[in-house]
C-alpha positions in Angstrom: 147.0 150.9 119.1 147.7 150.2 123.0 147.7 146.4 123.9 147.6 144.8 127.2 149.6 141.8 128.3 147.0 138.4 128.7 146.2 137.5 132.1 145.8 133.6 132.4 143.8 133.4 135.8 144.3 130.1 137.8 141.9 127.9 137.3 139.4 125.4 138.8 140.9 121.8 138.2 138.0 119.9 139.3 134.4 121.9 138.2 131.0 121.3 138.7 128.9 123.1 136.4 129.5 126.5 136.0 130.7 126.8 139.8 134.3 128.5 139.7 134.5 129.0 143.2 134.2 126.2 146.3 131.4 128.6 147.9 128.8 127.5 144.8 129.7 123.9 145.6 127.0 122.4 147.7 128.9 120.3 150.4 127.7 117.1 148.6 129.9 118.5 145.3 132.6 120.1 147.9 133.0 116.2 149.3 133.1 114.6 146.1 135.4 117.4 144.4 137.5 117.3 147.0 141.6 117.1 147.1 143.5 115.2 149.2 145.5 117.5 151.0 144.3 118.4 154.9 143.9 122.0 155.6 144.5 123.5 158.8 143.2 126.6 157.9 141.9 129.0 154.9 144.1 129.8 152.6 146.1 129.3 149.3 148.6 126.6 149.6 151.7 125.1 147.6 151.4 121.5 146.1 153.9 119.7 146.6 156.2 118.3 143.7 154.0 120.8 141.3 154.9 124.3 140.6 151.7 124.6 138.4 149.0 123.5 140.5 148.0 125.3 144.1 145.2 124.6 146.7 143.0 126.3 147.5 141.2 126.5 151.0 138.0 127.2 151.8 135.0 126.4 154.1 132.0 125.1 152.4 128.7 126.5 153.1 127.8 124.4 156.4 131.4 125.2 157.5 133.7 122.4 157.0 137.4 123.3 155.6 138.0 121.9 152.4 140.3 122.0 150.1 140.2 122.8 146.1 143.3 122.3 143.8 143.1 124.6 140.8 145.8 125.0 138.3 147.9 127.7 136.8 148.7 125.7 133.6 150.6 127.0 131.1 152.3 129.2 134.2 153.7 128.2 137.4 152.1 129.0 141.1 154.2 131.6 142.8 154.2 130.8 146.2 155.7 134.0 147.6 152.7 135.9 145.4 150.6 133.2 146.4 149.4 133.8 143.0 149.7 132.7 139.1 152.9 133.8 137.3 154.8 133.6 134.0 157.8 134.8 135.5 158.3 132.5 138.4 160.5 129.4 137.4 160.3 126.0 138.8 162.5 124.7 140.3 164.0 121.5 139.1 163.5 119.1 141.3 160.6 120.8 143.3 161.2 118.7 145.9 162.0 119.3 150.1 165.8 118.3 151.3 166.8 116.4 153.8 167.6 119.5 155.7 164.0 120.9 155.6 164.0 123.4 152.9 163.8 124.2 149.4 165.9 127.1 147.7 163.4 128.3 145.0 165.9 130.7 143.5 169.1 131.7 144.6 167.9 133.8 146.8 164.5 132.3 148.0 163.5 129.2 150.0 161.0 127.3 151.4 160.8 125.8 155.0 159.5 122.3 155.4 157.4 120.7 157.2 158.7 116.8 158.6 156.1 115.6 156.0 159.0 117.2 153.2 155.6 119.9 152.6 156.2 123.2 151.7 155.2 126.0 154.5 156.5 128.9 154.5 158.7 130.7 151.7 161.6 132.7 152.6 164.1 135.4 151.3 167.7 134.8 152.4 169.9 138.1 153.2 171.0 140.4 150.9 174.6 139.3 149.3 173.3 135.6 151.0 172.5 132.6 148.3 170.6 129.8 148.5 172.1 125.7 147.5 169.7 123.1 148.2 173.0 120.8 149.5 173.5 123.0 152.4 172.9 122.5 156.0 171.2 125.4 156.4 169.5 127.6 153.2 171.6 130.6 152.7 174.6 130.8 153.1 177.5 133.5 152.9 178.0 135.2 149.9 178.8 131.8 147.8 176.7 129.1 146.4 179.2 126.7 148.3 178.9 125.5 151.7 
């Protein structure tokens, strides 16, 4: 007997009837259910401080750009793959540091904007490691600055 791994899709946190995505909602429903995240473009973006959720930014039927907050529970949102994953471990604490980045693993980090929101995700060069206490995200071969 062949068994398949269970894949848990991201669930719409704010749902209306049988709607599964923003394209199925009217403008009024989109406006009432939209997250407070200010989308600048369409796409999928992490929720600052919350590893289990993400924002889906799409256009409403009238063309307005809106965010819908979705959750990956019980999994985490992997910002590198832009999907829910049981393998992505959430860094603790999940907030941008004073130097404008957040180490996600010992070899990956998020670059943060002025509002301390992760906006881009990067990997350290081979042999370099990330440390949230350093002034730069990746240090050469050591976890100490």
